[in-house]
N, C-alpha and C positions, 0 to 999 in steps of 0.2 A: 441629313441621314437620321433618321429613328434610331438610338442606341436598341442594339438587341437585349432582351431580356437574358439575365443570365444564368447558366446550367443549374440543374438541380444538383445543391450537395449536402445529402442528407446521411445522417448517423445517428443510430445503426440503421444501414440499408434495407428499405421497405422489402416486403416478400416481392412483390412487383410493382415496379413503376413503368410507365407508357406516356413520355411526353410527347407532346405533337411536333409537328415539323413545322409548325408555324403560329403564331398568335399568342397573345399574353394578357392578362387582364393588371391594371395597375393600381395598387393600393396606397393611399397617400393618407395625408393628415383628414380626419374627420370620417374617413371609413367606418360605415355602419355595419354592426355585428348581430346578426339577430340570433334568436333561440326558438327552437319547435319541437314537437313530438315529446316523447316520454323522458319524465326525471326532472321536468322543467329546471325546479330549483336548485337541483345539482348540478345542470349543466349550464345553468344562469351564472352558476360560482365558477364554474369551468371556464367560462368565455371570459367573467370578468378578469380572472389570475392572467388569463393568456393576453389579454389588453392591457393591464398591469406590466407582465414581462416584455412586450413589444416597445412600451414605453421606455421603460428601464434600460432597456439593452439598444435599440433601433431609433429610440427616439420619435418615434412616430405614434399620435395620440387617434388612437381609435374608440370609438364611440358603442357603446351596447345597447342594444333597444330593449326597453321594457316590455315594449309591446310588438306584434309582428310587424314588422316595418315593409313597406311597399316593395323596393328594392333595393334590399341587403348586399352590400358587396363580400361579406361571410356569414354564411349560415351554419349553424350546428344542429343536424336533425338525427336525432333518436328515435330509433324504431325496432322494436325488438323483432320484426320479422321480416327484416330488411336482409339480402343476401349476404351476408357476412361472414367470413370463414371463423370467426371467434368471438368469444364476449369481449376479448380484450382488441378484437381486430378493429379496422375503419375501413372508411374510401373516402378519399378525396378528389372532387372533382372539378377543375377549373376551366373554364368555358366564357364566352361572351356576358352568360348570364352570373357570371359571379364564381366565388368558392364556394362549397358544398362539401362540410365533414359530415357523413353518413356513420352510425354505428349502430348495434345493438343495444348497448349499454353505456352509462356514463363513463365506465372504465375505457371502452374503445373512443368516446369524443375526446376524454382527455389525453390519449395519446396522439387520436389525430390534431389537437391542439399543440402538440409538442412538436410533430412535423410542419404543421402550418407556419408556427414560430420559425422553425429552421428555413423554411421557403422567403419567409419575411426576412432575413438574414443571411443572404447569401453571399459566396465570394465578394470580397471587395466592397461590400455596402456601405454607403456613407449616412451617417447617423443624421436623421430627421428628415431625408431624400425620398421620396415615392419609390414603391420596389415594383420592378414589374415580376409579375410569375407566368412563368411558362405555362401554357394549356397543354391539358392532358388529364392523366388519371392515376393516383396511386391507391394500390388495393393493398393492405399490409394487415399482420396480425403476427404474434412471437411465435419463435419455434419452440421456447421452453417456458413451462410454467413457471419455473423457479429461477429469478434472474437475481442474483442477492449479493451483497455486501457485508460481510462481518466487521462490526466494530468493537475492538477489545475498549470497554472504559475500564477495565480491572485494574490494568497497569499504571493506565496514566487516564486522566479523568476528563470529560469534555464538559463545557456548560450546555445547559437545555438550548440557548439560542445556537449555540456551533451545531447541535445535532440535527436541530431543526433545518437550518442550513445547509448539513450535509442530504438531508431527506428532499429536500428542495431538488438540488443537482443530482441525486443518484434519479429521481424521478424524470427528469431531465434526460436522462440516460436510457429512459424506460427500465431502469430496474424497480423492480416490485416488493424485494424482501430485504430488511434489514435485521440482521443476526445480530443481537445486541449482546454482548459477552459483559455479562453484570456481575461474575464472581471468580475470585483470583487470590491465589497466596498473597499478593499485595496488597488488595483490598475489595472488600465486599460492599458493592456500591448500590444496594436496592433496600429500601426500608422494608421490614418485614415488622409490623406489630405485635405479633406473637413473642418474637425474640428480638427486644430492642438493643442489645449488648451486639448483634451482627454491626451494625452501624456507629454503636458508641462507641466501641472498641476498634470492630473488623474494618471500619472504613478509612482508620489513618495509622500510618506507619510512619517510621523515623526518615527525617528528610537525610537521604544520604547521596554524596556526588551531587551531582547535578542536579537532584530534586532541592536541592537548599536554595539555589538560585530562584526556582519557582513560588517556594514559601519566603522569600527572604532571608533565613535564618537556619542554619543548621537546627537551633533551638525550635524551632518551629514545624510540627508535623506534617505530612501531606496528607490532605485527607479531602473526602470529597465522597457523597453519597445522592441519589435521587429519593425524593419522596414519593409516595404515591400519588400525590398530587400532582406533580412535576409528570412521574411515568404517564398518568393518564392524558395529560396535556400532550404528550410527545406521542403515543397512541394515536388519538382524534387527530392530531396537525398530519401523520403520517396516511391514515386513511383517507383524507380529504386527498392526497397526491397520489391513492392506489399505490402505498407502499404499507407491505403485512409488518408489524415488528416482529419479530419469533427471539423470547427474552433466551438467553442461555444461563442455567444455573449448573455449572461443572461440578461432577462428580463421578467420582471419590476422590479423585486427586484435584488439583487447584485448590485446595479447602486450607490451605493454612489462616487465612485470615477467619476462617468460619471457627477454626478450633481455638485461634488467639481469642474469641470472643466467650466460647463454650468448651472446655478443656477436656469435658468428658464424651466430646462428638471425636476427639482423638483416639487413638490406642495406647499411649505412654500414660494418659492422662495428666501430664504435664501441659501447661500453657506457653505455647510459642510465641514470640513477637510475629507481630504481620510482617510478613517477609521484605527485606528490601532488596534481596538478590534477584537476578532474573535464572531462566531456567527451570528448571524442575525439580520441586520439592518433594521431599518423603514424606511429608504429615498427609496422610490418608484419612478420611472418615472411617470408623472402625463400623466393620461390616456387621451390625446387629440390629435387633428389632428397636431399641430406644432410635437409635440414628435414624433409622425407616422411620419413625415416626415423626421427627423433625424433619426428614425430607418431605414426608405426604403433608406437614402443616406449612413448611414454607410455599409448595408446588400449591395448596389451596391457595394461599395468597397471590402467588405469580397468575393463576388460571382467573381469578377475580380482575387481576389489572389488564391482563394480555387475553383480548380475544381469540388471537390466531389459534388455528385450528394445531397450530405446531407448534412443541416447547422441546428445547434441546436442552437436554441431561449431560452432554459432554462425554466424559469418559474416554480422555487420551492424557497420556502421559501418568498414566500410575505407576510411580515407583514404590515399588512393594516391600520397600528394606523392612519398616516398623510392621506390616503383616507378618513377614517372616519369622523379624523377631520376637513375635508375640505369642505366648504359649496360648494365650487367649483365642487368639485369631484362627490359627492354627489346627485348634479344638474346634471351632464353629467348622472349620472346612472338613475335618473328619467325620462331625456330626451331620453334614449335607451331604455326606458322601462324593465330594466333588474331589477330581485328581491333585488339583494344583491351587496357585492365588490367582491365575488367570480365569479358572471359572469358576473359582468365587466371586470374582468381581461382575460376572458374566451372571451369576446368581443374583448377588446383589443389585445389578442394572435391571435384570426382571424383573424383581418386586418395585422398582421404581416407574419401570416402563408401563407397569400392569394397574399400578393407580392412576397415570393419565389417560390409559384407554378407558379404564371404569368411568372416568368424566368425559368421555367424547373427546379427548386428545390426542393428536399422533405423536409421538416422541420422536426425537431427531438426536442423532449421535455421531462421534466420530470412528471413524474404521481403526482403531490400534487394537481393540480386542480381535478382532479378524487377523490382524496380523501376527498375532500371538497365539493363532489355532483356535480362538475361544468362538463362542457366536455369542451372537445379540437376538433380541425379540425379533421376530419377523416382521412384526408394522412397523418398526424403526428405520427411519430414514438413514441412510447412512452417506455424511460427508465422506468422502473419498479424498484425504491429502497427501499418502505416500504414491507418487507419482512416480518412482521412480518402476523400473522391471515390466514395462510394457504396461503399466496400470492392472498388476497382476490382483491387486487388492480390489480395486473397482470390479474387476471380472468376478472374483470369489464372492461380493456382496450380493451382484446380481445373480447369481447360480444358486445363493441361498433364500433366495426371493424377495431379498431387499429393495427398494428404490433406491436411486442412487445420485448425489449431488455431487458434479467435479469440482474441486477446489486444488489440485494439484500445488504443492507448495514451491515446487520448481517454476512456477509461471503465474502462477495467479497469488502469491502471497506478496501483499505490495508493501511491507514492510521492508522487503528485498531493495537493495539498491538499485539504480537503474541503469549507470554505464561504469566506467573506471575511470572518468574524469576527474583532475586533480580536485574541481569543485564540487564532484557529487556528494550529496547529502548522506547521513548516516545510514546504517542499514546492516542486516548479517548478510552472509553469504549463499551462495553465487547470486551474481546479478541477474535480474528479472527484466529486460529489456522491452519495450514495448511490442518488437517481433514476437519474442518469445510468447508474452501475453496472448498476441493474436493468434499464434499458431498454437495453442494450446489445441491436443488432442480431447473433444468434448466427448467423442465417441470411444470406448477404450480399442484400442486394436484388437482384431482377433474375435470383437463381440459379434453376434448375427443380430440379424432383423429382431427376433424376439429379445434379446438380451437388450441390442438398442432402445427398445422403447422403456425400459427401466430406468433410464437416464432421463430426469425429471428438470435437471439444471444446472447452472454453473453458478461460482461465487468467488468472490475474490476478498481475500483476506487482510484487514489491516489492524495487526497486532502491536501494541504500541509498548513495548519496551522502550524502543528509541525513538518514539515518537511524542515528546514530552509538550507541543504543543500543537493547535489547530492549524499554524502553518507549517507543519511539520505533515500533518495530515494531508492535508491539501497537497500537498508536494509529492507525498507517496500515491495518492489515489489517483490523481489527475497527472497525465494525459490516458493513463492504461485503463481508466474505467472505460473510455472510449471503445478500445479491444475487447474488455470485458463484455459490454452491452452488445457488439456486434456477435459474440458469441454466441448470447442467449437469445438475442431476437431474431438477428437476419438467417435466413434458409443457407442449408448448409453449401448450397451450389453455388452461392454468392460470395463465398470467402474468396478473397482476392486481395492480397497485400498491396499491390501495386494501387489499385484501385480506392483501397482503404487509404493510402496514404495522399493520393490527389484531393480526399475530402476530407483530410484532418485541415488543412489551414482554416477553413471557415468554422471549423468547430473549435480549434483554440483563440480564433476573435471571438467566437460567443463565449467562451472560458474567460475572455476578457474582460467582454462586457459585463458578465456577470460578476465579476470582481474575484475570480479564482485563481489562486496562488498555484499555478499548475509550474510541474518540472518540465523543462525546454531541454533535457539531457540527449533526446535522440536527435534533436538538429543542431546540438551545438558543436561549434569547429573544435577539432581536437589539433594540437601542433606535435610535430615529428621534426626534429631538430638534429641534423647530424652536421659535421663538418663538412665544406666544400672544397674541391680541390687546391682553390685560392687562398686558401686560410680563412675562408669567413663562414658563413653557415647556408644549410642548404634546407628547405623548409617547406614539408607537407600537410598540407590541410587534408582534413577528411571530415566526414561526422556517420553516427552510428548507421543512419539510414539511407544516406547516400544520396537524399533528398535536398532542395532548395539551391539556392543560389549564394554560396558565401563571398563577400565583400571584404575589403580589407583595405586596413592604412598602414603605413610604418611609422609615422610621426607620433603616435600615441593619441590621435584624435579619433573620437568616436564613429566607427564606420555607420555610413548611410546606406539607402536601396541605391545610391548614385556614386557609391565608392567602387574601386578599381576589380572586377570580377576575380576570383581565382579560376584561371583555367589550368594551373599546373605547377610544379614547384618552383619554388621561388629561390634565387640565391642571392644572397643580402652580402656586403663585404663587411659592414664595420657594426658598431651601435645602432641598436632601432630597437622601438616600441611598436611591435607589432601587434594591430588589434583584428580580429574576425568577428561578422555576425553573420547569419545565415536568413537568406530574403526569399519569398516567394519572387514570380515574374511581375505582380502586381505591386511589389513593395512591400507585401506586410511580414513583419519583422518574425520569423520562427524562433531563431533563439538569441537572446541577449550577446553581446559581445565579450569573447573570451581574450585574452592577453598575452603575448608572450614577448619577453625582456631578452634582448639578444646581448651581451655582452661578455668580458673576458671569463665571466665563473658560468656563464649557460650550459656548457657541455661538462663542467666538471662538477656540476648541482644535479640531482634528483630529488625530489619529493616523496613520501612513502609509497602513493599511489602508481609511482612508476618503478618500486623495487619488489621483488619476489619474494615471497615467504619462505623462510627455511625449509617449513613442511610442505612446500610445493602446493598448499591449498588456497584457494582463495581467502584472501584477508576479511574480515569485518570491518566495518568503517563506523567508527566511534568519534563522538563528539566530545570537545575538548571544552574546558571553562572559557566563559566571555570574558574578551579582552576589554580593556578600557576603549581601546576604539579598534575600529574594524570589523570584519568578520570573523563570527567563531570558528576556531580551526576544526577540521575532521583529519581523522586519523586512520590511515589503511594500518589495520592491526591485526595477528595472529593470535586471537586469546590464549593467554597463559602459555605463549611463547614468544616472547618480545626478540624475534632473530630477522634479519633482512637479508636481501640478496642482491649486490649489483655486479650483474655479471659486464665483463668488458669496461672494466672503468679507465677511462684514459688518465693515469697519472702524471704523465709526463712533466717531469719538474715541479709536480705539487709540494708543497713543503710545510703548509698548516691545515688543518680542518674544523670547520665547525659544525655542529649537529643542534638542533634546534628540537626540544623533548618537551614532555609534559606528563607527569604519572596521574593515571587516571585510576580513581578509587574502583577497587574490586569489588563488582556486583554480579559473576557470572556464574556463582550455584553450584550446580553438579559439572559445570568445566573445569572445576577446581581438580579433579581427580586426574585431568590429562594436563595439568602444569606441569613446565619444563622448569626444574630450577638449576642454575650456574653457579659455580663456586664462585666468590665474591672475595676481595681484597681489603673492603672496608666494610664499615657497617652498614652506610647508604646503597652500598654497590657501586659497579661503572659501564659506562658503555666502552665496548672493546671491539676496534677495529683489525680484521686479519685479512691478511691476503691469500689468495688462492682458496682455501677453505676453511672451514671455522675454526679447525686446532692449526691453522698456517699460521706462519710470521705474524706477528704481532705489529701492529702499525700503528697503534695509539691506545691510551686508554685513560677514558674521560671521566673523572671522579664525579659521582651523583648527588652527593653531600649537599651543595648549594641548591641543586632543581628538586630535591626531595624534602627541602621545607618552604618551596614554591607552592600555591595554589593554582598557577599558568603556567602558560610556556617558558621555557628557558632557554637559553643558547650556553652552549657549551663548545671552548675551542681548546685546541690543542696542537703542538708540534709534532709532525709525523717523523717515525723513526722510519724512512723511506730505504731500502734496500738501492744500492746503483743497479743502474737500468732498469728500474722499478717497470717503465712503459704502460702498455695495458695491462691489467688485471681485473681476476675475479675477487670481488670483497665480501664477506660476511661482518656482519654488523648486529652485535648484541647487547642485551643489557644484563648483567649478572644478578645473583640475587633471586627470590621467590617472588614472582609476578602476583601471589595472590595476595602478597601486602601492599599490592600496587602495582598497577600494570603499565609498564612503561610505553608510551607511546611516540614514536619517531617524525617529524613534521617534516623535516628537510636536512639533508647532508651535504655539506659544499665544501670541496677542497679548492686551495688557491696557490698562488707562487710567491 
């Protein structure tokens, strides 16, 4: 009996799919790919890259015919007059005559090639084996014109090869805009020939904290910038993959590196260091004619490097402390007749925008000035990142006549961590899960049909304060980019979370074949362990998306797709090492194994991700120093408030406590104003454990002097001053002292008898 053709598993979901009830076309080694119609050289290049991609991922070796082939297995046909819905649209027809991709333009042919690659990498494909493609028709085109990923190269720097790799992967998710954030308080990354100090001085900062691991020494600065030749190379490479590189030169805030290079750009006339902290710096550009000439000069070079119609000028997070304190700036405000500093920023932005418009470009910027009640130039495209209050700011931007790109921080900022698992990577709070990304409201609630047309697209943001390496970037972007791609490409009527989940295993297999180090957080097993009635352990397993089959072992061995499937809570009577992983029905591993050790300390121990913060706010997840062996630690920390709660801790007969801690360099800028300082009894301070409340009975005080001298995680131990009949108690654990002198992070607290 013949093996049936696999179901189509396509992501993003095309606008219209019409698989036939029967019939399939088999593509195997040696299949011929032919090109005909318009734009032959461009389409030939697309076909060659498609063939290479199939070879790299699936192992099939197809052949591109240099001349018209008599009976090709696959044909690319570009015809400007064909009835395709959009310049980026395409049609794929699969029948007994072969597979034909029809498009009006080479762009459409490219997107068709991506979909065909997915048809050749169906669920459960075997590398090198022929693939059956079900007969049918796919008619497809994008929902939005702007399908973007923001890459922050200002805070941490990526190599040219890495950016090209990201562009490749973006294009395979049918994203078409790379918003490239090139200037920051922490580094100016773009060569400007008229102002060489921008990169000579502004591209380097002191290697503080974990930056010293990247440079190899605290004495070696953290540096990096892109030459104009490198920029042209990246722009060309992206264009070949139909990705428009939109540069962002952030003004007037996020400019401390520029002012470090040319102090006359600032208000005080002093030269600051290139910033080593994260957050919002008060160093703004001075809003005068000399600064505007500098900006025009910079943008003139930017426009020569970037052919994009769009140029982003930022405009976000402009802390006006220095403006308010400057008599010169206040005099400028009164001279212009504007009422406040937000309106002065609006004036400044209008001058910059006018220069771009005069040169045929369209300014792009953030929504902050609208939040403050000021206005932006009407032609400016507004990136709306304040997603709270039912997208009030996006609605306001639309009503003022702006086109809007939706990029709410709550769900589309990919630097946010993805789960509360103990091994989740670092990032700011709150979590932005795969489901939250997929369920982003692309059209603001309350927008009418006319207003909805002003939404031109969606954008994910990869801010890199806590993304020091390209491995971090990959983990943050993938697989949430799959949800973003569907938001930007697929019709609203196709939005279906369960269907999306069913298509994710094939997409994850493609990521794996491409070499993408994606996060498996959404599918990873989580353990909930409680005491059983017989004195053993009751363990519940779950995962974030309630998908796949979790399979487990209890002897510490690696679970496989043949291990025992989890069907309900487990009861284990003694010591065990429980390991669990998540699989699809055909055996594909959706999430790598996680481990839970069960012993006498299990119920008496918590890591920081299982503790609450004393502020009851979600914690940040911060990376610690790399140990000599093992994985780098990640800590759940309320920045500025080193305080944790353990409700209902089972302290029966506990006599001792051990706490693993690390002091993390303070790099949290404007969060310093909210730091909680606690009275300490010694120079280095202590970790205190209190019962009931944070001012309740003191159970232990663990001096931090030894740990403060270390540059890695340290274990502290103490005997408990346990009151009689302690039983189950609420605990408060905190570090004394000032967190701005070093933020204490707690890895694990363990009580023992």
